[in-house]
Gaussian input, Z-matrix of N, CA and C with variables (Angstrom, degrees):
# hf/3-21g

backbone

0 1
 N
 C     1     B1
 C     2     B2     1     A1
 N     3     B3     2     A2     1     D1
 C     4     B4     3     A3     2     D2
 C     5     B5     4     A4     3     D3
 N     6     B6     5     A5     4     D4
 C     7     B7     6     A6     5     D5
 C     8     B8     7     A7     6     D6
 N     9     B9     8     A8     7     D7
 C    10    B10     9     A9     8     D8
 C    11    B11    10    A10     9     D9
 N    12    B12    11    A11    10    D10
 C    13    B13    12    A12    11    D11
 C    14    B14    13    A13    12    D12
 N    15    B15    14    A14    13    D13
 C    16    B16    15    A15    14    D14
 C    17    B17    16    A16    15    D15
 N    18    B18    17    A17    16    D16
 C    19    B19    18    A18    17    D17
 C    20    B20    19    A19    18    D18
 N    21    B21    20    A20    19    D19
 C    22    B22    21    A21    20    D20
 C    23    B23    22    A22    21    D21
 N    24    B24    23    A23    22    D22
 C    25    B25    24    A24    23    D23
 C    26    B26    25    A25    24    D24
 N    27    B27    26    A26    25    D25
 C    28    B28    27    A27    26    D26
 C    29    B29    28    A28    27    D27
 N    30    B30    29    A29    28    D28
 C    31    B31    30    A30    29    D29
 C    32    B32    31    A31    30    D30
 N    33    B33    32    A32    31    D31
 C    34    B34    33    A33    32    D32
 C    35    B35    34    A34    33    D33
 N    36    B36    35    A35    34    D34
 C    37    B37    36    A36    35    D35
 C    38    B38    37    A37    36    D36
 N    39    B39    38    A38    37    D37
 C    40    B40    39    A39    38    D38
 C    41    B41    40    A40    39    D39
 N    42    B42    41    A41    40    D40
 C    43    B43    42    A42    41    D41
 C    44    B44    43    A43    42    D42
 N    45    B45    44    A44    43    D43
 C    46    B46    45    A45    44    D44
 C    47    B47    46    A46    45    D45
 N    48    B48    47    A47    46    D46
 C    49    B49    48    A48    47    D47
 C    50    B50    49    A49    48    D48
 N    51    B51    50    A50    49    D49
 C    52    B52    51    A51    50    D50
 C    53    B53    52    A52    51    D51
 N    54    B54    53    A53    52    D52
 C    55    B55    54    A54    53    D53
 C    56    B56    55    A55    54    D54
 N    57    B57    56    A56    55    D55
 C    58    B58    57    A57    56    D56
 C    59    B59    58    A58    57    D57
 N    60    B60    59    A59    58    D58
 C    61    B61    60    A60    59    D59
 C    62    B62    61    A61    60    D60
 N    63    B63    62    A62    61    D61
 C    64    B64    63    A63    62    D62
 C    65    B65    64    A64    63    D63
 N    66    B66    65    A65    64    D64
 C    67    B67    66    A66    65    D65
 C    68    B68    67    A67    66    D66
 N    69    B69    68    A68    67    D67
 C    70    B70    69    A69    68    D68
 C    71    B71    70    A70    69    D69
 N    72    B72    71    A71    70    D70
 C    73    B73    72    A72    71    D71
 C    74    B74    73    A73    72    D72
 N    75    B75    74    A74    73    D73
 C    76    B76    75    A75    74    D74
 C    77    B77    76    A76    75    D75
 N    78    B78    77    A77    76    D76
 C    79    B79    78    A78    77    D77
 C    80    B80    79    A79    78    D78
 N    81    B81    80    A80    79    D79
 C    82    B82    81    A81    80    D80
 C    83    B83    82    A82    81    D81
 N    84    B84    83    A83    82    D82
 C    85    B85    84    A84    83    D83
 C    86    B86    85    A85    84    D84
 N    87    B87    86    A86    85    D85
 C    88    B88    87    A87    86    D86
 C    89    B89    88    A88    87    D87
 N    90    B90    89    A89    88    D88
 C    91    B91    90    A90    89    D89
 C    92    B92    91    A91    90    D90
 N    93    B93    92    A92    91    D91
 C    94    B94    93    A93    92    D92
 C    95    B95    94    A94    93    D93
 N    96    B96    95    A95    94    D94
 C    97    B97    96    A96    95    D95
 C    98    B98    97    A97    96    D96
 N    99    B99    98    A98    97    D97
 C   100   B100    99    A99    98    D98
 C   101   B101   100   A100    99    D99
 N   102   B102   101   A101   100   D100
 C   103   B103   102   A102   101   D101
 C   104   B104   103   A103   102   D102
 N   105   B105   104   A104   103   D103
 C   106   B106   105   A105   104   D104
 C   107   B107   106   A106   105   D105
 N   108   B108   107   A107   106   D106
 C   109   B109   108   A108   107   D107
 C   110   B110   109   A109   108   D108
 N   111   B111   110   A110   109   D109
 C   112   B112   111   A111   110   D110
 C   113   B113   112   A112   111   D111
 N   114   B114   113   A113   112   D112
 C   115   B115   114   A114   113   D113
 C   116   B116   115   A115   114   D114
 N   117   B117   116   A116   115   D115
 C   118   B118   117   A117   116   D116
 C   119   B119   118   A118   117   D117
 N   120   B120   119   A119   118   D118
 C   121   B121   120   A120   119   D119
 C   122   B122   121   A121   120   D120
 N   123   B123   122   A122   121   D121
 C   124   B124   123   A123   122   D122
 C   125   B125   124   A124   123   D123
 N   126   B126   125   A125   124   D124
 C   127   B127   126   A126   125   D125
 C   128   B128   127   A127   126   D126
 N   129   B129   128   A128   127   D127
 C   130   B130   129   A129   128   D128
 C   131   B131   130   A130   129   D129
 N   132   B132   131   A131   130   D130
 C   133   B133   132   A132   131   D131
 C   134   B134   133   A133   132   D132
 N   135   B135   134   A134   133   D133
 C   136   B136   135   A135   134   D134
 C   137   B137   136   A136   135   D135
 N   138   B138   137   A137   136   D136
 C   139   B139   138   A138   137   D137
 C   140   B140   139   A139   138   D138
 N   141   B141   140   A140   139   D139
 C   142   B142   141   A141   140   D140
 C   143   B143   142   A142   141   D141
 N   144   B144   143   A143   142   D142
 C   145   B145   144   A144   143   D143
 C   146   B146   145   A145   144   D144
 N   147   B147   146   A146   145   D145
 C   148   B148   147   A147   146   D146
 C   149   B149   148   A148   147   D147
 N   150   B150   149   A149   148   D148
 C   151   B151   150   A150   149   D149
 C   152   B152   151   A151   150   D150
 N   153   B153   152   A152   151   D151
 C   154   B154   153   A153   152   D152
 C   155   B155   154   A154   153   D153
 N   156   B156   155   A155   154   D154
 C   157   B157   156   A156   155   D155
 C   158   B158   157   A157   156   D156
 N   159   B159   158   A158   157   D157
 C   160   B160   159   A159   158   D158
 C   161   B161   160   A160   159   D159
 N   162   B162   161   A161   160   D160
 C   163   B163   162   A162   161   D161
 C   164   B164   163   A163   162   D162
 N   165   B165   164   A164   163   D163
 C   166   B166   165   A165   164   D164
 C   167   B167   166   A166   165   D165
 N   168   B168   167   A167   166   D166
 C   169   B169   168   A168   167   D167
 C   170   B170   169   A169   168   D168
 N   171   B171   170   A170   169   D169
 C   172   B172   171   A171   170   D170
 C   173   B173   172   A172   171   D171
 N   174   B174   173   A173   172   D172
 C   175   B175   174   A174   173   D173
 C   176   B176   175   A175   174   D174
 N   177   B177   176   A176   175   D175
 C   178   B178   177   A177   176   D176
 C   179   B179   178   A178   177   D177
 N   180   B180   179   A179   178   D178
 C   181   B181   180   A180   179   D179
 C   182   B182   181   A181   180   D180
 N   183   B183   182   A182   181   D181
 C   184   B184   183   A183   182   D182
 C   185   B185   184   A184   183   D183
 N   186   B186   185   A185   184   D184
 C   187   B187   186   A186   185   D185
 C   188   B188   187   A187   186   D186
 N   189   B189   188   A188   187   D187
 C   190   B190   189   A189   188   D188
 C   191   B191   190   A190   189   D189
 N   192   B192   191   A191   190   D190
 C   193   B193   192   A192   191   D191
 C   194   B194   193   A193   192   D192
 N   195   B195   194   A194   193   D193
 C   196   B196   195   A195   194   D194
 C   197   B197   196   A196   195   D195
 N   198   B198   197   A197   196   D196
 C   199   B199   198   A198   197   D197
 C   200   B200   199   A199   198   D198
 N   201   B201   200   A200   199   D199
 C   202   B202   201   A201   200   D200
 C   203   B203   202   A202   201   D201
 N   204   B204   203   A203   202   D202
 C   205   B205   204   A204   203   D203
 C   206   B206   205   A205   204   D204
 N   207   B207   206   A206   205   D205
 C   208   B208   207   A207   206   D206
 C   209   B209   208   A208   207   D207
 N   210   B210   209   A209   208   D208
 C   211   B211   210   A210   209   D209
 C   212   B212   211   A211   210   D210
 N   213   B213   212   A212   211   D211
 C   214   B214   213   A213   212   D212
 C   215   B215   214   A214   213   D213
 N   216   B216   215   A215   214   D214
 C   217   B217   216   A216   215   D215
 C   218   B218   217   A217   216   D216
 N   219   B219   218   A218   217   D217
 C   220   B220   219   A219   218   D218
 C   221   B221   220   A220   219   D219
 N   222   B222   221   A221   220   D220
 C   223   B223   222   A222   221   D221
 C   224   B224   223   A223   222   D222
 N   225   B225   224   A224   223   D223
 C   226   B226   225   A225   224   D224
 C   227   B227   226   A226   225   D225
 N   228   B228   227   A227   226   D226
 C   229   B229   228   A228   227   D227
 C   230   B230   229   A229   228   D228
 N   231   B231   230   A230   229   D229
 C   232   B232   231   A231   230   D230
 C   233   B233   232   A232   231   D231
 N   234   B234   233   A233   232   D232
 C   235   B235   234   A234   233   D233
 C   236   B236   235   A235   234   D234
 N   237   B237   236   A236   235   D235
 C   238   B238   237   A237   236   D236
 C   239   B239   238   A238   237   D237
 N   240   B240   239   A239   238   D238
 C   241   B241   240   A240   239   D239
 C   242   B242   241   A241   240   D240
 N   243   B243   242   A242   241   D241
 C   244   B244   243   A243   242   D242
 C   245   B245   244   A244   243   D243
 N   246   B246   245   A245   244   D244
 C   247   B247   246   A246   245   D245
 C   248   B248   247   A247   246   D246

   B1=1.4341
   B2=1.5209
   B3=1.2708
   B4=1.4596
   B5=1.5145
   B6=1.2887
   B7=1.4362
   B8=1.5312
   B9=1.3161
   B10=1.4680
   B11=1.5221
   B12=1.2850
   B13=1.4487
   B14=1.5376
   B15=1.3015
   B16=1.4531
   B17=1.5316
   B18=1.3292
   B19=1.4831
   B20=1.5034
   B21=1.3567
   B22=1.4523
   B23=1.5324
   B24=1.3170
   B25=1.4650
   B26=1.5220
   B27=1.3267
   B28=1.4600
   B29=1.5232
   B30=1.3180
   B31=1.4579
   B32=1.5415
   B33=1.3212
   B34=1.4755
   B35=1.5167
   B36=1.3280
   B37=1.4599
   B38=1.5222
   B39=1.3156
   B40=1.4584
   B41=1.5409
   B42=1.3146
   B43=1.4769
   B44=1.5300
   B45=1.3205
   B46=1.4674
   B47=1.5250
   B48=1.3221
   B49=1.4552
   B50=1.5259
   B51=1.3367
   B52=1.4628
   B53=1.5073
   B54=1.3281
   B55=1.4494
   B56=1.5261
   B57=1.3123
   B58=1.4625
   B59=1.5452
   B60=1.3127
   B61=1.4535
   B62=1.5225
   B63=1.3044
   B64=1.4655
   B65=1.5345
   B66=1.2830
   B67=1.4645
   B68=1.5209
   B69=1.2988
   B70=1.4553
   B71=1.5230
   B72=1.3027
   B73=1.4592
   B74=1.4940
   B75=1.2706
   B76=1.4539
   B77=1.5034
   B78=1.2911
   B79=1.4717
   B80=1.5136
   B81=1.3365
   B82=1.4579
   B83=1.5177
   B84=1.3106
   B85=1.4537
   B86=1.5335
   B87=1.3301
   B88=1.4674
   B89=1.5214
   B90=1.3257
   B91=1.4663
   B92=1.5291
   B93=1.3434
   B94=1.4646
   B95=1.4947
   B96=1.3361
   B97=1.4873
   B98=1.5104
   B99=1.3336
   B100=1.4833
   B101=1.5238
   B102=1.3522
   B103=1.4554
   B104=1.5183
   B105=1.3272
   B106=1.4339
   B107=1.5138
   B108=1.3246
   B109=1.4635
   B110=1.5334
   B111=1.3100
   B112=1.4596
   B113=1.4972
   B114=1.3541
   B115=1.4486
   B116=1.5173
   B117=1.3116
   B118=1.4432
   B119=1.5312
   B120=1.3045
   B121=1.4761
   B122=1.5026
   B123=1.3063
   B124=1.4718
   B125=1.5458
   B126=1.3155
   B127=1.4711
   B128=1.5371
   B129=1.2961
   B130=1.4732
   B131=1.5337
   B132=1.3441
   B133=1.4675
   B134=1.5228
   B135=1.3112
   B136=1.4701
   B137=1.5377
   B138=1.3417
   B139=1.4435
   B140=1.5153
   B141=1.3100
   B142=1.4511
   B143=1.5183
   B144=1.3148
   B145=1.4368
   B146=1.5488
   B147=1.3037
   B148=1.4864
   B149=1.5328
   B150=1.2956
   B151=1.4635
   B152=1.5294
   B153=1.3224
   B154=1.4926
   B155=1.5290
   B156=1.3036
   B157=1.4733
   B158=1.5488
   B159=1.3011
   B160=1.4825
   B161=1.5302
   B162=1.3289
   B163=1.4818
   B164=1.5268
   B165=1.3332
   B166=1.4557
   B167=1.5395
   B168=1.3285
   B169=1.4629
   B170=1.5094
   B171=1.3250
   B172=1.4687
   B173=1.5294
   B174=1.3009
   B175=1.4569
   B176=1.5154
   B177=1.3161
   B178=1.4624
   B179=1.4983
   B180=1.3157
   B181=1.4576
   B182=1.5304
   B183=1.3059
   B184=1.4605
   B185=1.5329
   B186=1.3179
   B187=1.4617
   B188=1.5271
   B189=1.3099
   B190=1.4676
   B191=1.5322
   B192=1.3137
   B193=1.4618
   B194=1.5134
   B195=1.3269
   B196=1.4548
   B197=1.5233
   B198=1.3154
   B199=1.4509
   B200=1.5264
   B201=1.3148
   B202=1.4745
   B203=1.5148
   B204=1.3356
   B205=1.4482
   B206=1.5451
   B207=1.3285
   B208=1.4672
   B209=1.5401
   B210=1.3288
   B211=1.4700
   B212=1.5199
   B213=1.3073
   B214=1.4673
   B215=1.5294
   B216=1.3452
   B217=1.4587
   B218=1.5280
   B219=1.3093
   B220=1.4737
   B221=1.5298
   B222=1.3291
   B223=1.4524
   B224=1.5120
   B225=1.3035
   B226=1.4461
   B227=1.5141
   B228=1.3383
   B229=1.4567
   B230=1.5132
   B231=1.3227
   B232=1.4418
   B233=1.5268
   B234=1.3090
   B235=1.4791
   B236=1.5254
   B237=1.3052
   B238=1.4686
   B239=1.5238
   B240=1.3103
   B241=1.4615
   B242=1.5388
   B243=1.3053
   B244=1.4690
   B245=1.5277
   B246=1.3192
   B247=1.4683
   B248=1.5067
   A1=109.29
   A2=118.16
   A3=123.37
   A4=112.00
   A5=120.06
   A6=120.39
   A7=112.95
   A8=116.92
   A9=120.64
   A10=105.23
   A11=116.62
   A12=121.22
   A13=110.69
   A14=116.10
   A15=120.55
   A16=111.69
   A17=115.26
   A18=118.97
   A19=110.62
   A20=118.61
   A21=121.24
   A22=110.96
   A23=115.75
   A24=120.75
   A25=110.97
   A26=116.79
   A27=120.45
   A28=110.36
   A29=118.05
   A30=121.14
   A31=110.87
   A32=116.53
   A33=119.82
   A34=111.36
   A35=117.07
   A36=120.96
   A37=111.81
   A38=117.41
   A39=119.13
   A40=110.40
   A41=116.33
   A42=119.65
   A43=110.98
   A44=115.77
   A45=120.01
   A46=110.93
   A47=117.92
   A48=120.83
   A49=110.86
   A50=118.03
   A51=120.52
   A52=111.52
   A53=116.90
   A54=121.39
   A55=112.14
   A56=116.94
   A57=120.98
   A58=113.14
   A59=118.28
   A60=120.04
   A61=113.31
   A62=118.46
   A63=120.56
   A64=112.91
   A65=116.60
   A66=118.28
   A67=111.10
   A68=112.93
   A69=118.96
   A70=106.43
   A71=114.93
   A72=120.18
   A73=110.13
   A74=115.27
   A75=119.84
   A76=108.70
   A77=117.38
   A78=118.80
   A79=111.15
   A80=115.16
   A81=119.28
   A82=108.89
   A83=115.74
   A84=121.74
   A85=114.37
   A86=116.31
   A87=117.93
   A88=113.52
   A89=120.18
   A90=118.93
   A91=112.85
   A92=116.21
   A93=118.07
   A94=111.38
   A95=115.18
   A96=118.50
   A97=112.49
   A98=117.00
   A99=118.93
   A100=111.31
   A101=115.60
   A102=118.73
   A103=110.98
   A104=118.28
   A105=121.74
   A106=110.21
   A107=115.78
   A108=120.42
   A109=112.32
   A110=117.80
   A111=119.84
   A112=115.20
   A113=117.45
   A114=119.29
   A115=115.41
   A116=117.83
   A117=123.31
   A118=112.41
   A119=116.85
   A120=121.88
   A121=108.36
   A122=116.41
   A123=119.31
   A124=110.23
   A125=114.54
   A126=119.09
   A127=110.15
   A128=116.43
   A129=122.07
   A130=108.35
   A131=117.43
   A132=121.75
   A133=111.10
   A134=116.30
   A135=119.37
   A136=112.15
   A137=117.47
   A138=118.07
   A139=109.88
   A140=118.76
   A141=121.68
   A142=111.84
   A143=116.72
   A144=120.96
   A145=110.09
   A146=116.54
   A147=120.42
   A148=109.95
   A149=117.62
   A150=121.60
   A151=109.84
   A152=116.94
   A153=120.51
   A154=109.47
   A155=117.64
   A156=120.90
   A157=110.12
   A158=115.64
   A159=120.69
   A160=111.40
   A161=116.28
   A162=121.08
   A163=112.64
   A164=115.46
   A165=121.45
   A166=111.09
   A167=115.33
   A168=122.42
   A169=109.35
   A170=117.31
   A171=118.66
   A172=112.50
   A173=114.98
   A174=121.82
   A175=105.86
   A176=116.38
   A177=121.35
   A178=107.90
   A179=117.53
   A180=121.31
   A181=109.38
   A182=115.65
   A183=121.49
   A184=109.52
   A185=115.95
   A186=121.71
   A187=108.13
   A188=117.86
   A189=122.34
   A190=111.89
   A191=116.74
   A192=119.72
   A193=112.40
   A194=116.41
   A195=120.93
   A196=109.95
   A197=118.02
   A198=121.47
   A199=110.80
   A200=117.00
   A201=121.27
   A202=110.87
   A203=117.71
   A204=120.13
   A205=113.87
   A206=115.53
   A207=120.79
   A208=110.76
   A209=117.98
   A210=119.65
   A211=113.70
   A212=118.21
   A213=120.77
   A214=112.21
   A215=117.42
   A216=119.00
   A217=112.83
   A218=116.72
   A219=120.07
   A220=112.22
   A221=115.47
   A222=119.04
   A223=108.60
   A224=116.55
   A225=119.85
   A226=109.90
   A227=114.88
   A228=120.50
   A229=112.90
   A230=116.77
   A231=119.30
   A232=112.29
   A233=116.42
   A234=121.35
   A235=111.09
   A236=115.18
   A237=120.09
   A238=110.94
   A239=116.57
   A240=121.49
   A241=111.60
   A242=116.41
   A243=122.15
   A244=109.90
   A245=117.25
   A246=119.43
   A247=113.75
   D1=158.50
   D2=-171.27
   D3=-99.07
   D4=38.35
   D5=179.11
   D6=92.24
   D7=3.02
   D8=176.41
   D9=-117.59
   D10=124.73
   D11=178.87
   D12=-72.15
   D13=153.18
   D14=-179.31
   D15=-58.02
   D16=-40.75
   D17=179.18
   D18=-63.15
   D19=-38.14
   D20=176.42
   D21=-62.67
   D22=-44.51
   D23=-179.88
   D24=-61.67
   D25=-42.49
   D26=-179.66
   D27=-65.13
   D28=-40.44
   D29=178.08
   D30=-64.16
   D31=-43.63
   D32=177.50
   D33=-62.33
   D34=-45.88
   D35=-179.80
   D36=-64.33
   D37=-41.97
   D38=-179.86
   D39=-65.60
   D40=-38.82
   D41=177.54
   D42=-62.05
   D43=-46.55
   D44=-179.99
   D45=-66.12
   D46=-39.66
   D47=178.54
   D48=-62.95
   D49=-42.35
   D50=177.04
   D51=-64.26
   D52=-42.52
   D53=-177.51
   D54=-64.54
   D55=-39.00
   D56=-172.81
   D57=-112.70
   D58=17.21
   D59=-175.55
   D60=-63.22
   D61=-28.16
   D62=-178.23
   D63=-97.47
   D64=-1.51
   D65=-177.51
   D66=-108.48
   D67=88.78
   D68=176.06
   D69=-97.12
   D70=109.60
   D71=-176.24
   D72=-128.87
   D73=138.68
   D74=171.83
   D75=-99.89
   D76=143.61
   D77=178.34
   D78=-68.27
   D79=148.38
   D80=177.75
   D81=-76.65
   D82=147.69
   D83=-173.73
   D84=-66.18
   D85=-40.38
   D86=-177.71
   D87=-60.01
   D88=-49.88
   D89=178.01
   D90=-63.39
   D91=-34.01
   D92=177.74
   D93=-61.21
   D94=-48.07
   D95=-178.55
   D96=-67.36
   D97=-33.27
   D98=174.54
   D99=-63.46
   D100=-39.27
   D101=179.07
   D102=-67.96
   D103=-36.01
   D104=176.07
   D105=-60.15
   D106=-46.11
   D107=-177.30
   D108=-63.19
   D109=-41.75
   D110=-176.99
   D111=-85.31
   D112=-19.38
   D113=-173.95
   D114=-108.20
   D115=-25.42
   D116=-173.20
   D117=69.76
   D118=13.08
   D119=172.21
   D120=-81.00
   D121=162.28
   D122=178.59
   D123=-69.89
   D124=158.79
   D125=177.64
   D126=-61.41
   D127=-34.86
   D128=178.69
   D129=-59.14
   D130=-50.58
   D131=179.80
   D132=-65.26
   D133=-38.85
   D134=-177.06
   D135=-70.34
   D136=-21.51
   D137=173.93
   D138=-61.33
   D139=-39.87
   D140=178.41
   D141=-65.96
   D142=-42.83
   D143=179.42
   D144=-64.23
   D145=-46.40
   D146=-178.71
   D147=-62.08
   D148=-41.17
   D149=-179.29
   D150=-66.84
   D151=-40.97
   D152=177.72
   D153=-61.77
   D154=-44.92
   D155=177.64
   D156=-61.58
   D157=-44.79
   D158=-177.82
   D159=-62.78
   D160=-39.89
   D161=-179.10
   D162=-87.75
   D163=-8.08
   D164=-178.88
   D165=58.83
   D166=46.92
   D167=176.66
   D168=-128.21
   D169=156.58
   D170=178.81
   D171=-68.38
   D172=149.53
   D173=174.95
   D174=-99.23
   D175=107.33
   D176=-176.61
   D177=-93.44
   D178=118.23
   D179=-172.63
   D180=-153.91
   D181=157.14
   D182=170.92
   D183=-109.31
   D184=7.95
   D185=-179.46
   D186=-76.35
   D187=113.66
   D188=-177.11
   D189=-60.35
   D190=-37.84
   D191=-179.92
   D192=-62.06
   D193=-43.64
   D194=179.12
   D195=-68.94
   D196=-40.99
   D197=-179.95
   D198=-61.12
   D199=-39.68
   D200=-179.53
   D201=-76.51
   D202=-38.74
   D203=-176.14
   D204=-74.60
   D205=-29.95
   D206=-174.00
   D207=-129.42
   D208=59.51
   D209=-176.14
   D210=-66.40
   D211=-18.27
   D212=-179.40
   D213=-79.31
   D214=-18.21
   D215=-178.99
   D216=-127.79
   D217=-23.38
   D218=-177.58
   D219=-90.80
   D220=137.17
   D221=174.67
   D222=-143.56
   D223=156.02
   D224=178.44
   D225=-93.82
   D226=176.04
   D227=-177.59
   D228=-61.20
   D229=-33.66
   D230=178.50
   D231=-62.67
   D232=-43.65
   D233=177.59
   D234=-63.47
   D235=-36.54
   D236=178.42
   D237=-65.74
   D238=-39.17
   D239=-179.01
   D240=-67.63
   D241=-32.65
   D242=-177.85
   D243=-75.28
   D244=-36.19
   D245=-175.72
   D246=-80.07

């Protein structure tokens, strides 16, 4: 593990799941394709980035490509544990 205990991860995930359980949203196509163009990430990955921007929430990922392409919104588990 990267400095975050399993119990901490479960608590974080349960909190997020409760908070967003009723908001099932798909990302809009235009922002996704714009992210693809500027980042060179796959459309699949850019859907997550576009949705995080749209919801104004951090994109928590261990994907190096996403972390490098979207440093203003993407963070890894280590950064989450510190904050």
